[in-house]
C-alpha positions in Angstrom: 77.5 102.0 196.3 80.6 103.7 195.2 84.1 103.4 196.7 85.3 106.6 198.3 87.6 108.7 196.2 91.3 108.2 197.2 93.8 110.9 196.8 96.3 110.2 194.1 99.5 109.2 195.9 101.7 109.1 192.8 102.6 111.6 190.2 101.8 111.1 186.6 103.8 108.2 185.2 105.5 110.3 182.5 106.7 112.7 185.2 108.0 109.8 187.3 109.9 108.4 184.3 111.4 111.8 183.5 112.5 112.2 187.1 114.0 108.7 187.1 115.8 109.4 183.8 117.8 112.0 185.6 120.0 109.4 187.3 121.4 107.8 184.1 121.7 111.3 182.5 123.9 112.5 185.4 125.8 109.2 185.3 126.5 109.5 181.6 127.5 113.2 182.0 130.1 112.2 184.7 131.2 109.3 182.6 131.8 111.6 179.7 133.7 114.0 181.8 135.9 111.2 183.1 136.3 109.9 179.5 137.6 113.3 178.4 140.3 113.1 181.2 141.6 109.7 180.1 141.2 110.2 176.4 144.7 111.7 175.7 146.4 108.6 177.3 144.0 106.2 175.5 144.7 107.8 172.2 148.5 107.6 172.7 148.4 104.0 174.0 145.9 102.7 171.5 146.8 104.9 168.5 143.2 106.1 168.2 142.1 109.0 166.1 139.6 111.4 167.5 137.0 109.6 165.3 137.7 106.2 166.8 137.5 107.6 170.3 134.2 109.4 169.6 132.8 106.2 168.0 133.7 104.3 171.2 131.9 106.8 173.3 128.8 106.6 170.9 128.8 102.8 171.1 129.0 103.0 174.9 126.0 105.4 175.0 124.0 103.2 172.6 124.8 100.2 174.8 123.6 102.1 178.0 120.2 103.0 176.3 119.8 99.5 174.7 120.6 97.8 178.0 118.0 99.9 179.8 115.3 99.0 177.2 116.2 95.4 177.5 116.1 95.5 181.3 112.7 97.2 181.2 111.4 94.4 178.8 112.7 91.7 181.1 111.2 93.4 184.1 107.8 93.6 182.5 107.8 89.8 182.1 107.9 89.6 185.9 105.9 92.5 187.3 106.1 91.3 190.9 109.9 91.7 190.7 110.2 94.5 188.2 111.5 97.0 190.8 114.2 94.7 192.0 115.3 93.7 188.5 115.5 97.3 187.2 117.4 98.3 190.4 120.0 95.6 189.7 120.6 97.0 186.2 120.9 100.6 187.2 123.0 99.8 190.3 125.7 98.2 188.0 127.2 101.4 186.7 127.4 102.9 190.2 129.2 99.8 191.5 131.6 99.9 188.6 132.4 103.5 189.2 133.0 102.8 192.9 135.2 99.8 192.1 137.2 101.9 189.5 137.7 104.7 192.0 139.0 102.2 194.6 141.3 100.4 192.2 142.6 103.2 189.9 145.0 104.8 192.5 146.8 101.4 193.0 147.0 100.7 189.3 148.4 104.2 188.6 150.9 103.8 191.4 152.0 100.4 190.3 152.1 100.9 186.6 152.5 104.7 186.2 150.6 107.3 184.3 148.7 106.2 181.3 148.2 102.6 182.6 
């Protein structure tokens, strides 16, 4: 006897991964937009050239990608907890953005523009 055919509940894994990759893509896009807003103050305060500022942005992006690969590798070692472990990693930037948004007005008010 054969088991009855079940309808496929999930999309193709590659399609799911592409859809999931939209979240970090949007996050990096927003982060780069915000980086452009604070870049003039950072250049003045830290005496950075545009090359140094661009290098910092590149290193940041390479860290976001490397961290995701490392988190996925760790999650594969514990398949029963993989969803939870990956969600912890990808929730981190959102929590950081939220915390920065809550703290930044007070820092700017207390220390002035460019702080």
